[in-house]
C-alpha positions as CSV (number, residue, x, y, z in Angstrom):
1,M,70.0,46.5,150.9
2,A,71.9,49.0,148.9
3,S,74.5,51.0,150.7
4,S,74.7,54.6,149.9
5,T,77.9,56.5,149.7
6,K,77.9,60.0,150.9
7,L,80.8,62.4,150.0
8,N,81.6,65.3,152.2
9,D,84.6,67.3,153.4
10,N,85.5,64.5,155.8
11,S,85.5,61.8,153.1
12,E,88.8,60.0,152.7
13,I,90.4,58.6,149.6
14,T,93.3,56.2,149.7
15,I,95.8,56.0,146.8
16,P,99.2,54.4,146.7
17,I,102.0,56.9,147.1
18,R,103.7,55.8,143.8
19,N,100.4,56.5,141.9
20,L,100.2,60.0,143.5
21,I,103.8,60.7,142.6
22,A,103.2,59.5,139.0
23,L,100.1,61.8,138.7
24,I,102.1,64.8,140.0
25,I,105.0,64.1,137.6
26,A,102.6,63.6,134.6
27,T,100.9,66.9,135.5
28,A,104.2,68.7,135.7
29,I,105.4,67.2,132.4
30,G,102.1,68.3,130.8
31,V,102.4,71.8,132.1
32,M,106.0,72.1,131.0
33,S,105.1,70.8,127.5
34,Y,102.2,73.2,127.1
35,S,104.5,76.1,128.2
36,N,107.3,75.1,125.8
37,I,104.8,74.7,122.9
38,T,103.2,78.1,123.6
39,K,106.7,79.8,123.9
40,R,107.8,78.2,120.6
41,L,104.6,79.3,118.8
42,S,105.1,82.8,120.0
43,F,108.7,82.8,118.8
44,L,107.7,81.5,115.4
45,E,104.9,84.1,115.0
46,H,107.4,86.8,116.0
47,S,109.9,85.5,113.4
48,L,107.2,85.4,110.8
49,V,106.3,89.0,111.4
50,L,109.9,90.1,111.2
51,Q,110.5,88.1,108.0
52,S,107.4,89.6,106.4
53,V,108.6,93.1,107.2
54,E,112.0,92.3,105.6
55,V,110.3,90.8,102.5
56,E,108.2,94.0,102.1
57,Q,111.3,96.2,102.5
58,N,113.3,94.1,100.1
59,S,110.4,94.2,97.6
60,E,110.3,98.0,97.9
61,F,114.1,98.3,97.6
62,R,114.1,96.0,94.5
63,T,111.6,98.2,92.6
64,L,112.8,101.6,93.8
65,W,116.6,101.3,93.7
66,P,117.0,100.7,90.0
67,R,114.8,103.7,89.3
68,G,117.0,105.9,91.5
69,E,114.1,106.7,93.9
70,L,116.0,105.6,97.0
71,G,119.1,107.7,96.3
72,A,122.5,106.8,95.0
73,L,125.7,105.3,96.3
74,P,128.5,107.9,97.2
75,D,130.6,106.4,94.4
76,D,127.7,107.1,91.9
77,A,127.4,110.7,93.1
78,E,131.1,111.2,92.6
79,Q,130.9,109.7,89.2
80,N,128.0,111.9,88.3
81,I,129.9,115.0,89.3
82,R,132.9,113.9,87.2
83,L,130.7,113.2,84.2
84,T,129.1,116.6,84.6
85,F,132.5,118.3,84.7
86,L,133.6,116.4,81.6
87,E,130.4,117.3,79.7
88,K,131.1,121.0,80.5
89,Q,134.7,120.7,79.3
90,L,133.5,119.0,76.1
91,E,130.9,121.7,75.5
92,G,133.7,124.3,75.9
93,V,136.0,122.5,73.5
94,L,133.1,122.1,71.0
95,E,132.4,125.9,71.3
96,K,136.0,126.7,70.6
97,I,136.1,124.4,67.6
98,G,132.9,126.0,66.3
99,A,134.2,129.5,66.8
100,D,137.5,128.7,65.1
101,E,135.7,127.3,62.0
102,E,133.7,130.4,61.5
């Protein structure tokens, strides 16, 4: 005769305590590993987004700065003022020379 096994809420399972502890530890290690991998992936994705923003800004700076579309350094502005002053002085000198020759 075949014996039938019936499972219900009163069924008992016996397992050695060391196997139960090993299963709990293995589950804990698996959960911690999954959590660490997920956290690392999130960090790397965030770093990639920040890096791509920096690359885009650098690319824009690289093309716009030489053309003077992003402004000028304070030293450049001072130098431009001095050059403009010298050009006006030169024009005045040239006008005086031209007036003296006539």
